[in-house]
C-alpha positions in Angstrom: 12.6 -11.8 4.1 12.1 -8.3 2.5 8.6 -7.5 1.4 7.6 -4.4 -0.6 4.1 -3.8 0.8 2.9 -1.4 -2.0 3.7 -2.0 -5.6 1.6 -1.1 -8.7 0.9 -3.5 -11.5 0.1 -2.1 -14.8 1.8 -0.7 -17.9 1.9 2.8 -19.3 0.8 1.8 -22.8 -1.8 -0.8 -21.7 -3.5 0.7 -18.6 -2.5 4.2 -17.5 -3.6 7.3 -19.5 -0.9 9.7 -20.8 -2.4 12.5 -18.8 -2.4 10.6 -15.5 1.2 9.4 -16.0 2.4 12.9 -16.7 0.7 14.2 -13.6 1.9 11.4 -11.4 5.5 11.5 -12.5 5.9 15.3 -12.7 7.6 15.7 -9.3 9.6 12.4 -9.3 12.2 13.3 -12.0 11.0 10.3 -14.0 9.4 10.4 -17.5 5.7 9.4 -17.9 6.8 6.2 -19.6 8.4 5.2 -16.3 4.9 4.6 -14.9 5.1 1.0 -16.2 5.9 -2.2 -14.4 5.8 -5.1 -16.9 6.5 -8.5 -15.4 10.1 -8.7 -16.4 11.0 -5.2 -15.2 9.3 -5.8 -11.9 11.1 -9.1 -11.3 14.4 -7.6 -12.3 13.9 -4.7 -9.9 13.1 -7.1 -7.1 16.1 -9.3 -7.7 18.4 -6.3 -7.9 17.1 -4.9 -4.6 17.0 -8.3 -2.8 13.2 -8.1 -2.4 11.6 -11.5 -1.9 7.9 -10.6 -2.3 5.7 -7.7 -3.2 2.1 -6.8 -2.6 0.9 -6.2 -6.1 -2.1 -3.8 -6.5 -5.0 -3.5 -8.9 -6.3 0.0 -9.4 -9.9 0.7 -10.2 -10.5 4.4 -11.0 -12.2 4.1 -14.4 -15.3 6.1 -13.3 -13.2 9.2 -12.7 -9.8 8.7 -14.4 -10.9 6.7 -17.4 -8.7 3.6 -16.8 -8.1 0.7 -14.5 -5.6 -1.9 -13.7 -8.0 -4.9 -13.6 -8.2 -7.5 -10.8 -7.9 -10.2 -13.5 -4.6 -8.8 -14.7 -3.1 -8.8 -11.2 -4.4 -12.3 -10.5 -2.8 -13.6 -13.7 0.6 -12.2 -12.6 0.2 -13.7 -9.1 -0.7 -17.1 -10.6 2.5 -17.1 -12.6 4.7 -16.1 -9.6 3.0 -17.2 -6.4 6.3 -17.2 -4.6 7.0 -13.5 -5.4 3.6 -11.7 -5.7 0.6 -11.4 -3.4 -2.2 -9.6 -5.1 -4.7 -7.1 -3.8 -8.0 -6.4 -5.7 -9.5 -2.9 -6.3 -13.1 -1.9 -6.5 -15.1 1.3 -6.8 -17.8 1.7 -4.3 -19.4 4.4 -6.4 -20.6 1.7 -8.8 -23.2 -0.9 -8.0 -22.0 -4.4 -7.1 -18.6 -3.4 -5.7 -18.9 -5.8 -2.8 -19.8 -8.7 -5.1 -16.8 -7.9 -7.3 -14.5 -7.9 -4.3 -15.9 -11.3 -3.2 -15.3 -12.7 -6.7 -11.8 -11.3 -6.7 -10.9 -13.1 -3.5 -13.0 -16.3 -3.8 -12.8 -16.6 -7.6 -9.4 -15.0 -8.5 -7.4 -15.8 -5.4 -6.5 -12.2 -4.5 -5.6 -11.6 -0.9 -6.5 -8.0 0.0 -8.3 -4.9 -1.2 -6.8 -1.6 -2.4 -9.1 1.4 -2.3 -8.5 4.9 -3.9 -11.1 7.1 -2.2 -9.7 10.5 -3.1 -9.1 9.4 -6.8 -12.8 8.4 -6.8 -13.9 11.7 -5.2 -15.3 9.8 -2.2 -14.4 9.9 1.5 -13.1 6.5 2.8 -16.0 6.9 5.4 -18.6 7.4 2.7 -21.4 4.9 3.5 -21.2 3.5 0.0 -18.0 1.8 1.1 -19.6 0.0 4.0 -20.8 -3.1 2.3 -17.3 -3.4 0.8 -15.8 -3.2 4.2 -18.3 -5.7 5.6 -17.3 -8.1 2.8 -13.6 -7.6 3.4 -14.1 -8.2 7.1 -16.1 -11.4 6.4 -13.4 -12.6 4.0 -10.7 -11.9 6.5 -8.6 -9.7 4.2 -6.8 -6.4 4.8 -7.8 -3.1 3.2 -5.1 -0.9 1.9 -6.4 2.7 1.6 -4.8 5.5 -0.2 -4.3 8.4 2.2 -2.4 11.6 1.8 -1.6 13.8 -1.1 -1.6 12.8 -4.8 -0.6 15.0 -7.7 -3.6 13.7 -9.8 -5.6 16.8 -10.7 -8.8 14.8 -10.8 -8.4 13.6 -7.2 -10.5 15.5 -4.5 -8.2 17.0 -1.9 -11.0 17.0 0.7 -10.4 13.3 1.0 -6.6 13.3 1.4 -6.4 13.3 5.2 -5.8 10.0 7.0 -8.0 11.2 9.8 -11.0 10.4 7.7 -10.3 6.7 8.3 -11.0 7.1 12.0 -14.7 6.7 11.4 -14.1 3.5 9.6 -11.9 2.2 12.4 -14.7 2.9 14.9 -17.4 1.3 12.8 -15.3 -1.7 11.8 -13.2 -2.6 14.8 -12.4 -6.1 13.4 -11.2 -4.8 10.0 -7.5 -4.6 9.3 -6.7 -1.3 7.5 -3.4 -0.2 6.0 -2.9 3.5 5.5 -0.9 4.1 2.4 2.0 6.6 2.3 1.9 7.1 6.1 -0.8 9.7 5.2 1.8 12.2 3.8 2.0 15.0 4.7 -0.1 14.2 7.8 2.4 11.6 9.0 2.3 12.6 12.7 -1.5 12.4 12.7 -1.3 9.1 10.9 1.0 7.6 13.6 -1.3 9.0 16.4 -4.3 7.3 14.6 -2.4 4.0 14.7 -1.8 4.5 18.4 -5.6 4.7 19.0 -6.7 1.8 16.9 -4.8 -1.5 17.1 -6.1 -2.9 13.7 -4.6 0.0 11.8 -1.2 -0.3 10.0 0.6 2.1 7.6 3.1 1.7 4.8 6.0 4.1 3.9 5.4 4.1 0.1 6.7 7.3 -1.6 7.3 8.9 1.8 10.3 6.7 2.6 11.8 7.2 -0.9 11.5 10.9 -1.4 11.4 12.7 1.9 14.8 13.7 3.4 16.3 10.9 5.6 15.9 13.1 8.7 12.2 13.5 8.0 11.8 9.8 7.6 13.8 9.1 10.8 11.7 11.6 12.7 8.5 9.8 11.7 9.9 6.5 12.6 11.1 7.8 16.0 7.6 9.2 16.7 6.1 5.7 15.8 8.6 4.1 18.1 7.7 6.4 21.0 4.0 5.8 20.3 4.4 2.1 20.4 3.4 1.4 16.8 6.7 1.0 14.9 5.9 -2.7 14.6 2.8 -1.7 12.5 4.7 0.2 9.9 5.7 -1.5 6.7 8.4 -0.6 4.2 7.0 0.0 0.7 8.0 1.9 -2.4 5.0 2.5 -4.6 7.1 1.1 -7.4 7.4 2.1 -10.3 7.0 5.6 -8.8 10.2 4.9 -6.7 13.1 2.6 -7.0 13.3 -0.5 -4.8 17.1 -0.6 -4.9 17.4 3.1 -3.8 14.8 2.7 -1.1 16.4 -0.4 0.4 19.7 1.5 0.6 18.0 4.4 2.3 16.4 2.1 4.9 19.7 0.4 5.6 21.2 3.7 6.4 18.5 4.4 8.9 19.6 1.2 10.6 23.2 2.2 10.7 23.7 5.9 10.8 22.6 8.0 13.8 23.0 11.2 11.8 19.5 11.5 10.5 17.8 10.6 13.8 16.5 13.2 16.2 18.3 13.8 19.5 17.7 10.9 21.9 16.6 8.5 19.2 18.9 5.6 18.0 18.9 4.0 14.6 16.7 1.1 13.9 17.6 -1.9 15.9 18.1 -5.2 14.0 14.7 -6.4 15.2 13.0 -3.1 14.2 14.7 -3.2 10.8 13.6 -6.8 10.2 10.0 -6.1 11.1 9.9 -2.9 9.0 11.4 -4.4 6.0 9.1 -7.5 5.8 8.4 -9.1 9.1 5.3 -7.1 9.9 4.0 -7.5 6.3 4.6 -11.2 6.4 2.8 -11.5 9.8 -0.2 -9.4 8.5 -0.5 -11.3 5.3 -0.3 -14.7 7.1 -2.9 -13.7 9.6 -5.2 -12.3 7.0 -5.5 -15.3 4.7 -9.0 -15.3 3.0 -11.4 -17.5 4.8 -13.1 -18.6 1.5 -10.4 -18.9 -1.1 -11.1 -20.6 -4.4 -8.1 -22.8 -3.8 -5.6 -23.3 -1.0 -3.4 -20.3 -0.6 0.3 -20.8 -1.4 2.5 -20.7 1.7 4.5 -17.5 2.4 8.1 -18.2 1.9 
């Protein structure tokens, strides 16, 4: 099974602002209109790439960016395609009632995790306003996917880019499963070292795995292997910011070609490749089924 662990729902003309789309696609070689993943386009991309399931993300940044991809929108997509989409909610801890909205998104809408955007909201992930949200996520038994690393959004606060800010959360919530998005790019080495210190931390390769040179990606994977945390990394694209088909081909090369790998490091083994491309995500999602869903969760296929 191949699982893309970080995919954005939402459509350019329905959700994202023109300014945000222009800023976010400026360095990708894609037009702003490409920041759109309507249902048919997403399914077609998955089929072309051989991707079985995606983690589909809501995105609540209205307070700062002026728009959101609502939890209800993601829940509707997941309800139509329960065998292909697993939905994560998004809330803004800078607004009253965020924890309650998360509980409703899980218990009422059937979403299976939480996506947070601290730097977009000009808040540290360790800001105490997040703590009742984290307590709710821990109580519900769901993972929290946190944006870490650089973003080209001009409204985002660079003080909150570093993945090292999550260490305080890991200490204060040892039972909470946290996924660090983008491997904390450009702080990838520090991100891996953080995973090595805290066993409930995971990371995804979204954007990093698609746009960095293969040798840079291989070096990060080699460091994760040497640190004993390669089995807590998950392949992801950040689609529509990156192509699933191109990213799958890149990862296949890292399982076959020793060229990009640093001296003394071998390509991904078949087991490592299977875990990275979906096995770890499948295990994490299966272990983190909400404890109080509004209806029985559909089985992972």
